[in-house]
N, CA and C atoms as a LAMMPS dump frame, in Angstrom:
ITEM: TIMESTEP
0
ITEM: NUMBER OF ATOMS
429
ITEM: BOX BOUNDS ff ff ff
-5.0000000000000000e+02 5.0000000000000000e+02
-5.0000000000000000e+02 5.0000000000000000e+02
-5.0000000000000000e+02 5.0000000000000000e+02
ITEM: ATOMS id mol type element x y z
1 1 1 N 444.222 -260.858 248.985
2 1 2 C 444.291 -262.021 248.666
3 1 3 C 444.142 -262.566 247.023
4 2 1 N 444.51 -263.453 246.746
5 2 2 C 444.588 -263.873 245.436
6 2 3 C 443.785 -264.855 245.368
7 3 1 N 442.601 -265.092 244.6
8 3 2 C 441.865 -266.514 244.539
9 3 3 C 442.146 -267.358 243.053
10 4 1 N 442.971 -268.316 243.432
11 4 2 C 443.66 -268.941 242.202
12 4 3 C 442.405 -269.918 241.384
13 5 1 N 442.086 -269.943 240.398
14 5 2 C 441.376 -271.557 239.621
15 5 3 C 442.028 -272.026 238.893
16 6 1 N 441.985 -273.34 238.942
17 6 2 C 442.642 -274.111 238.034
18 6 3 C 441.676 -274.803 237.371
19 7 1 N 441.963 -274.976 236.019
20 7 2 C 441.173 -275.904 235.363
21 7 3 C 442.171 -276.571 234.301
22 8 1 N 442.265 -277.822 234.963
23 8 2 C 443.149 -279.233 234.224
24 8 3 C 442.876 -279.556 233.256
25 9 1 N 442.646 -279 231.817
26 9 2 C 442.471 -279.815 230.443
27 9 3 C 443.076 -281.002 230.201
28 10 1 N 444.272 -280.766 230.653
29 10 2 C 445.296 -281.753 230.016
30 10 3 C 445.429 -283.145 230.736
31 11 1 N 445.247 -283.491 231.729
32 11 2 C 445.008 -284.606 232.38
33 11 3 C 445.007 -284.652 234.252
34 12 1 N 444.66 -285.598 234.642
35 12 2 C 444.111 -285.85 236.015
36 12 3 C 445.042 -285.887 237.164
37 13 1 N 446.076 -285.361 236.196
38 13 2 C 447.426 -284.822 237.478
39 13 3 C 447.44 -283.728 238.544
40 14 1 N 447.027 -283.915 239.694
41 14 2 C 446.791 -282.341 240.323
42 14 3 C 448.206 -282.081 241.341
43 15 1 N 449.074 -282.445 240.759
44 15 2 C 450.309 -281.778 241.547
45 15 3 C 450.385 -280.506 240.725
46 16 1 N 450.307 -280.511 239.054
47 16 2 C 450.339 -278.757 239.505
48 16 3 C 449.864 -277.799 239.892
49 17 1 N 448.992 -277.911 240.432
50 17 2 C 448.024 -277.5 241.086
51 17 3 C 448.834 -276.747 242.196
52 18 1 N 450.273 -277.022 243.424
53 18 2 C 450.774 -276.616 244.359
54 18 3 C 451.89 -275.814 243.701
55 19 1 N 452.348 -276.334 242.403
56 19 2 C 453.292 -274.879 241.501
57 19 3 C 452.955 -274.119 241.325
58 20 1 N 451.632 -273.836 240.538
59 20 2 C 450.924 -272.835 240.171
60 20 3 C 450.266 -271.975 241.369
61 21 1 N 449.773 -272.086 242.622
62 21 2 C 449.559 -271.433 243.552
63 21 3 C 450.444 -271.056 244.098
64 22 1 N 451.579 -271.501 244.501
65 22 2 C 452.729 -271.221 245.12
66 22 3 C 453.196 -270.201 244.337
67 23 1 N 453.838 -270.349 242.995
68 23 2 C 453.985 -269.085 242.394
69 23 3 C 453.484 -267.79 242.298
70 24 1 N 452.235 -267.869 242.114
71 24 2 C 451.153 -266.628 242.306
72 24 3 C 451.113 -265.972 243.731
73 25 1 N 451.025 -266.998 244.826
74 25 2 C 451.326 -266.456 245.554
75 25 3 C 452.54 -265.823 246.482
76 26 1 N 453.542 -266.229 246.075
77 26 2 C 455.038 -265.32 245.907
78 26 3 C 454.922 -264.032 245.295
79 27 1 N 454.407 -264.226 243.712
80 27 2 C 454.042 -262.981 243.245
81 27 3 C 453.7 -261.96 243.8
82 28 1 N 451.966 -262.371 243.992
83 28 2 C 451.131 -261.554 244.622
84 28 3 C 451.868 -260.883 245.866
85 29 1 N 452.782 -261.305 246.879
86 29 2 C 453.274 -260.952 248.085
87 29 3 C 454.733 -260.169 247.367
88 30 1 N 455.327 -260.557 246.759
89 30 2 C 456.207 -259.861 246.398
90 30 3 C 455.701 -258.494 245.693
91 31 1 N 455.085 -258.447 245.149
92 31 2 C 454.715 -256.918 244.079
93 31 3 C 453.793 -256.102 245.155
94 32 1 N 453.734 -257.307 246.85
95 32 2 C 452.975 -255.914 247.697
96 32 3 C 451.215 -256.114 246.892
97 33 1 N 450.674 -256.457 246.258
98 33 2 C 449.344 -256.29 245.878
99 33 3 C 448.425 -256.586 246.99
100 34 1 N 447.581 -255.005 247.333
101 34 2 C 446.694 -255.535 248.374
102 34 3 C 445.251 -255.783 248.117
103 35 1 N 444.856 -255.509 246.275
104 35 2 C 443.749 -255.677 246.326
105 35 3 C 443.306 -257.167 246.374
106 36 1 N 441.808 -257.714 246.417
107 36 2 C 441.41 -259.048 246.168
108 36 3 C 441.72 -259.454 244.854
109 37 1 N 441.966 -260.647 244.297
110 37 2 C 441.744 -260.859 242.703
111 37 3 C 441.166 -262.24 242.561
112 38 1 N 440.882 -262.404 241.58
113 38 2 C 440.829 -263.896 240.749
114 38 3 C 441.855 -264.148 239.67
115 39 1 N 442.116 -265.2 239.547
116 39 2 C 443.05 -265.666 238.006
117 39 3 C 442.555 -266.964 237.869
118 40 1 N 442.205 -267.175 236.453
119 40 2 C 441.925 -268.14 235.874
120 40 3 C 443.303 -268.513 235.123
121 41 1 N 443.755 -270.491 235.846
122 41 2 C 444.718 -270.805 234.701
123 41 3 C 444.417 -272.109 234.305
124 42 1 N 444.341 -272.394 232.776
125 42 2 C 443.65 -273.113 232.171
126 42 3 C 445.178 -274.003 231.623
127 43 1 N 445.395 -275.414 231.951
128 43 2 C 446.644 -276.402 231.587
129 43 3 C 445.848 -276.922 231.351
130 44 1 N 446.295 -276.958 229.07
131 44 2 C 445.801 -277.666 228.161
132 44 3 C 447.053 -278.254 227.57
133 45 1 N 446.475 -278.346 225.926
134 45 2 C 448.189 -279.094 225.422
135 45 3 C 448.097 -278.419 224.485
136 46 1 N 449.276 -278.57 223.44
137 46 2 C 449.483 -277.472 222.271
138 46 3 C 448.294 -277.82 221.306
139 47 1 N 447.535 -278.625 220.791
140 47 2 C 446.882 -278.425 220.131
141 47 3 C 445.71 -277.514 220.138
142 48 1 N 445.313 -277.315 221.74
143 48 2 C 443.873 -276.064 222.171
144 48 3 C 444.55 -275.03 221.866
145 49 1 N 446.192 -274.982 222.798
146 49 2 C 446.826 -273.65 222.335
147 49 3 C 446.959 -272.964 221.23
148 50 1 N 447.375 -273.973 220.393
149 50 2 C 447.61 -273.587 218.987
150 50 3 C 446.342 -272.884 218.456
151 51 1 N 445.145 -273.724 218.141
152 51 2 C 443.87 -273.095 218.316
153 51 3 C 443.506 -271.758 218.43
154 52 1 N 444.127 -271.304 220.011
155 52 2 C 443.626 -270.089 220.41
156 52 3 C 444.402 -269.326 220.035
157 53 1 N 445.853 -269.519 219.874
158 53 2 C 447.148 -268.71 219.469
159 53 3 C 446.774 -267.939 218.158
160 54 1 N 446.172 -268.875 217.043
161 54 2 C 445.236 -268.602 215.685
162 54 3 C 444.137 -267.644 215.798
163 55 1 N 443.361 -268.287 216.583
164 55 2 C 442.113 -267.498 216.397
165 55 3 C 442.299 -265.95 216.806
166 56 1 N 442.886 -265.592 218.097
167 56 2 C 443.321 -264.522 218.828
168 56 3 C 444.482 -263.955 218.451
169 57 1 N 445.765 -264.302 218.126
170 57 2 C 446.935 -263.814 217.807
171 57 3 C 446.953 -263.753 216.106
172 58 1 N 446.328 -264.81 215.426
173 58 2 C 446.585 -264.991 213.907
174 58 3 C 448.017 -265.275 213.597
175 59 1 N 448.534 -266.328 215.043
176 59 2 C 449.684 -266.618 214.636
177 59 3 C 449.087 -268.266 214.802
178 60 1 N 449.34 -269.452 213.744
179 60 2 C 449.243 -270.662 213.252
180 60 3 C 450.275 -271.334 214.027
181 61 1 N 450.716 -271.623 215.105
182 61 2 C 451.583 -272.313 215.58
183 61 3 C 451.02 -272.516 217.428
184 62 1 N 451.578 -273.531 217.699
185 62 2 C 451.226 -273.536 219.299
186 62 3 C 452.25 -272.532 219.989
187 63 1 N 451.953 -272.469 220.702
188 63 2 C 452.389 -271.378 222.053
189 63 3 C 452.719 -271.998 223.549
190 64 1 N 453.435 -271.395 224.195
191 64 2 C 453.845 -272.266 225.202
192 64 3 C 452.914 -271.29 226.85
193 65 1 N 452.711 -270.305 226.379
194 65 2 C 451.744 -269.475 227.592
195 65 3 C 451.014 -268.602 226.696
196 66 1 N 449.464 -268.46 226.625
197 66 2 C 448.389 -267.312 226.362
198 66 3 C 447.64 -266.623 227.396
199 67 1 N 448.06 -265.168 227.724
200 67 2 C 447.493 -264.516 228.654
201 67 3 C 446.271 -263.673 228.252
202 68 1 N 445.203 -263.695 228.775
203 68 2 C 443.646 -262.688 228.382
204 68 3 C 443.506 -261.841 229.877
205 69 1 N 444.102 -260.442 229.461
206 69 2 C 443.766 -259.509 230.729
207 69 3 C 441.979 -259.456 230.973
208 70 1 N 441.137 -259.303 231.505
209 70 2 C 440.138 -259.183 231.88
210 70 3 C 440.096 -257.76 232.566
211 71 1 N 439.6 -256.617 231.472
212 71 2 C 439.579 -255.471 231.702
213 71 3 C 438.028 -254.675 232.44
214 72 1 N 437.194 -255.96 232.293
215 72 2 C 435.713 -255.688 232.296
216 72 3 C 435.496 -256.1 233.93
217 73 1 N 436.265 -256.939 234.774
218 73 2 C 435.345 -257.567 235.965
219 73 3 C 436.751 -256.628 236.663
220 74 1 N 436.37 -256.013 237.494
221 74 2 C 437.752 -255.592 238.35
222 74 3 C 438.225 -256.487 239.197
223 75 1 N 437.547 -257.497 239.867
224 75 2 C 438.544 -258.602 240.677
225 75 3 C 438.858 -259.307 240.333
226 76 1 N 438.453 -259.919 238.944
227 76 2 C 438.879 -261.182 238.16
228 76 3 C 439.698 -260.4 237.136
229 77 1 N 441.081 -260.759 236.859
230 77 2 C 442.006 -259.883 236.364
231 77 3 C 442.31 -260.709 234.803
232 78 1 N 442.211 -262.612 235.071
233 78 2 C 441.644 -262.56 233.495
234 78 3 C 442.112 -264.483 233.589
235 79 1 N 442.494 -264.747 232.152
236 79 2 C 443.046 -265.905 232.055
237 79 3 C 444.325 -266.901 231.447
238 80 1 N 444.845 -267.057 231.96
239 80 2 C 446.352 -267.721 231.835
240 80 3 C 446.374 -269.3 230.622
241 81 1 N 446.223 -269.528 229.661
242 81 2 C 446.516 -270.822 229.454
243 81 3 C 447.504 -271.082 229.01
244 82 1 N 448.224 -272.468 229.485
245 82 2 C 449.446 -272.698 229.626
246 82 3 C 449.632 -273.89 229.236
247 83 1 N 450.239 -274.568 227.933
248 83 2 C 450.604 -275.741 227.428
249 83 3 C 451.287 -276.472 227.938
250 84 1 N 451.589 -277.648 228.496
251 84 2 C 451.697 -278.593 229.642
252 84 3 C 452.638 -279.298 228.479
253 85 1 N 452.477 -279.748 227.311
254 85 2 C 453.219 -280.448 226.274
255 85 3 C 454.953 -279.403 226.434
256 86 1 N 454.121 -278.156 225.931
257 86 2 C 455.031 -276.854 225.757
258 86 3 C 456.175 -276.889 227.086
259 87 1 N 455.668 -277.006 227.946
260 87 2 C 456.139 -276.642 229.269
261 87 3 C 457.181 -277.717 229.454
262 88 1 N 456.863 -279.068 229.248
263 88 2 C 457.767 -280.202 229.133
264 88 3 C 458.42 -280.309 228.341
265 89 1 N 458.501 -279.897 227.006
266 89 2 C 459.514 -279.754 226.029
267 89 3 C 460.319 -278.678 226.074
268 90 1 N 460.209 -277.823 226.602
269 90 2 C 461.158 -276.248 226.669
270 90 3 C 461.865 -276.746 228.135
271 91 1 N 461.121 -277.526 229.353
272 91 2 C 462.193 -277.926 230.524
273 91 3 C 463.333 -278.784 229.67
274 92 1 N 463.304 -279.539 228.894
275 92 2 C 464.298 -280.462 228.629
276 92 3 C 465.288 -279.456 227.413
277 93 1 N 464.476 -278.818 227.031
278 93 2 C 465.483 -277.737 226.082
279 93 3 C 466.352 -276.728 226.64
280 94 1 N 465.392 -276.533 227.41
281 94 2 C 466.324 -275.433 228.752
282 94 3 C 467.472 -276.346 229.482
283 95 1 N 467.422 -277.56 229.987
284 95 2 C 468.173 -278.117 231.098
285 95 3 C 467.306 -277.594 232.48
286 96 1 N 466.327 -277.687 232.562
287 96 2 C 465.549 -277.481 233.752
288 96 3 C 464.75 -278.007 234.354
289 97 1 N 464.368 -277.711 235.425
290 97 2 C 462.756 -278.95 235.881
291 97 3 C 461.648 -278.536 235.227
292 98 1 N 460.662 -279.634 234.903
293 98 2 C 459.403 -278.794 234.679
294 98 3 C 458.903 -278.171 235.177
295 99 1 N 458.838 -278.668 236.83
296 99 2 C 458.256 -277.834 238.026
297 99 3 C 458.832 -276.213 237.674
298 100 1 N 460.085 -275.995 237.222
299 100 2 C 460.674 -274.759 236.959
300 100 3 C 459.873 -274.221 235.998
301 101 1 N 459.739 -274.556 234.85
302 101 2 C 459.339 -274.006 233.561
303 101 3 C 457.856 -273.994 233.897
304 102 1 N 456.639 -274.629 234.275
305 102 2 C 455.282 -274.563 234.671
306 102 3 C 455.468 -273.09 235.671
307 103 1 N 456.36 -273.079 236.568
308 103 2 C 456.315 -271.725 237.691
309 103 3 C 456.665 -270.747 236.87
310 104 1 N 457.567 -270.444 235.897
311 104 2 C 458.188 -269.709 235.277
312 104 3 C 456.513 -269.448 234.194
313 105 1 N 456.286 -269.889 233.385
314 105 2 C 455.387 -270.096 232.58
315 105 3 C 453.746 -269.072 232.963
316 106 1 N 453.329 -269.622 234.705
317 106 2 C 452.771 -269.161 235.195
318 106 3 C 452.793 -267.865 235.875
319 107 1 N 453.947 -267.47 235.872
320 107 2 C 454.304 -266.245 236.531
321 107 3 C 454.144 -264.946 235.376
322 108 1 N 454.942 -265.893 233.989
323 108 2 C 454.721 -265.091 232.808
324 108 3 C 453.276 -264.486 232.713
325 109 1 N 452.28 -265.125 232.561
326 109 2 C 451.097 -264.995 232.505
327 109 3 C 450.528 -264.261 233.107
328 110 1 N 450.643 -264.262 234.235
329 110 2 C 450.148 -263.264 235.686
330 110 3 C 450.661 -262.257 235.367
331 111 1 N 452.054 -261.793 235.206
332 111 2 C 452.265 -260.612 234.839
333 111 3 C 451.179 -259.817 233.606
334 112 1 N 451.644 -260.807 232.493
335 112 2 C 450.475 -260.004 231.844
336 112 3 C 449.127 -259.874 232.098
337 113 1 N 448.517 -259.945 232.994
338 113 2 C 447.45 -260.031 233.501
339 113 3 C 446.855 -258.761 234.462
340 114 1 N 448.015 -258.577 234.856
341 114 2 C 448.228 -257.423 235.978
342 114 3 C 448.666 -256.256 235.243
343 115 1 N 449.203 -255.951 233.865
344 115 2 C 449.417 -255.121 232.874
345 115 3 C 451.159 -255.092 232.219
346 116 1 N 451.591 -255.844 232.704
347 116 2 C 453.014 -256.085 232.237
348 116 3 C 453.453 -256.295 230.828
349 117 1 N 454.346 -255.94 229.885
350 117 2 C 454.232 -256.288 228.56
351 117 3 C 455.476 -256.386 228.368
352 118 1 N 455.781 -257.158 226.765
353 118 2 C 457.437 -256.915 226.734
354 118 3 C 457.7 -256.548 224.874
355 119 1 N 456.634 -255.557 224.854
356 119 2 C 456.485 -255.162 223.452
357 119 3 C 457.643 -254.181 222.469
358 120 1 N 458.074 -253.525 223.765
359 120 2 C 459.355 -252.843 223.237
360 120 3 C 460.214 -253.146 224.032
361 121 1 N 461.613 -252.668 224.148
362 121 2 C 462.954 -252.729 225.062
363 121 3 C 462.243 -252.699 226.109
364 122 1 N 462.39 -251.301 226.682
365 122 2 C 462.013 -250.937 227.977
366 122 3 C 461.303 -251.566 229.014
367 123 1 N 459.812 -252.055 227.859
368 123 2 C 458.866 -252.938 228.719
369 123 3 C 459.565 -253.943 229.175
370 124 1 N 460.178 -254.917 227.777
371 124 2 C 460.618 -256.104 227.864
372 124 3 C 461.622 -256.115 229.686
373 125 1 N 463.125 -255.279 229.426
374 125 2 C 463.531 -255.426 230.302
375 125 3 C 462.889 -254.922 231.92
376 126 1 N 461.684 -254.15 231.961
377 126 2 C 461.257 -254.121 232.777
378 126 3 C 460.396 -255.495 233.695
379 127 1 N 459.715 -255.986 232.978
380 127 2 C 459.169 -257.5 233.093
381 127 3 C 459.855 -258.395 233.316
382 128 1 N 460.756 -258.556 232.274
383 128 2 C 461.979 -259.819 232.612
384 128 3 C 462.582 -259.627 233.696
385 129 1 N 463.174 -258.502 234.368
386 129 2 C 463.693 -258.256 235.333
387 129 3 C 463.038 -258.919 236.467
388 130 1 N 461.379 -258.309 236.513
389 130 2 C 460.917 -258.429 237.561
390 130 3 C 460.529 -260.145 237.69
391 131 1 N 460.181 -260.539 236.268
392 131 2 C 460.341 -262.356 236.555
393 131 3 C 461.366 -262.939 236.903
394 132 1 N 462.366 -262.451 236.732
395 132 2 C 464.092 -262.903 237.338
396 132 3 C 463.622 -262.887 239.317
397 133 1 N 463.586 -261.307 239.426
398 133 2 C 463.208 -261.337 240.964
399 133 3 C 462.67 -262.486 241.836
400 134 1 N 461.012 -262.395 241.195
401 134 2 C 460.4 -263.122 241.72
402 134 3 C 460.619 -265.045 241.688
403 135 1 N 461.374 -265.252 240.658
404 135 2 C 462.214 -266.405 240.691
405 135 3 C 462.949 -266.805 241.427
406 136 1 N 463.787 -265.9 241.429
407 136 2 C 464.873 -265.992 242.872
408 136 3 C 464.104 -266.127 243.969
409 137 1 N 462.944 -265.71 244.019
410 137 2 C 462.809 -266.115 245.601
411 137 3 C 462.067 -267.451 245.844
412 138 1 N 461.798 -267.849 245.018
413 138 2 C 461.328 -269.419 244.957
414 138 3 C 462.327 -270.806 244.55
415 139 1 N 461.815 -271.706 245.038
416 139 2 C 462.553 -272.758 245.066
417 139 3 C 463.223 -273.591 243.731
418 140 1 N 462.216 -272.41 242.403
419 140 2 C 462.711 -272.797 241.041
420 140 3 C 463.301 -271.708 239.971
421 141 1 N 464.198 -271.424 241.087
422 141 2 C 465.111 -270.438 240.301
423 141 3 C 466.613 -271.086 239.45
424 142 1 N 467.023 -270.315 238.384
425 142 2 C 468.022 -271.079 238.064
426 142 3 C 468.955 -271.677 238.543
427 143 1 N 469.474 -272.528 238.122
428 143 2 C 470.548 -273.505 239.303
429 143 3 C 472.022 -273.144 238.605
């Protein structure tokens, strides 16, 4: 089972919760993960994610999602920070729904927390293919 903690620093809208929970449960099942795990999803704004991106990655700009894998606690896999501002603007830019963008960013962060990355071409192909396969199992697939 996956236990999902959602911390909404962005606003009072709880409609984000169902999207986040749905995509994570689909990914957990798709990957046939059997161990219990906890993940923290923090919904924030561009200003906060900009500060985190600068502090932890050395990039002085806002980004869409940041993942911090937790290697110290066995069951808590990490923290995923998602900029709702970026999700809104990217949904418009890519001409799909905000819900699809939020699901995608959540999934991307989750995969980082369980050890996937895209630092080289081989890893990128593996991770992005997995993302596409999981997204295709949802109502948030590309049209």
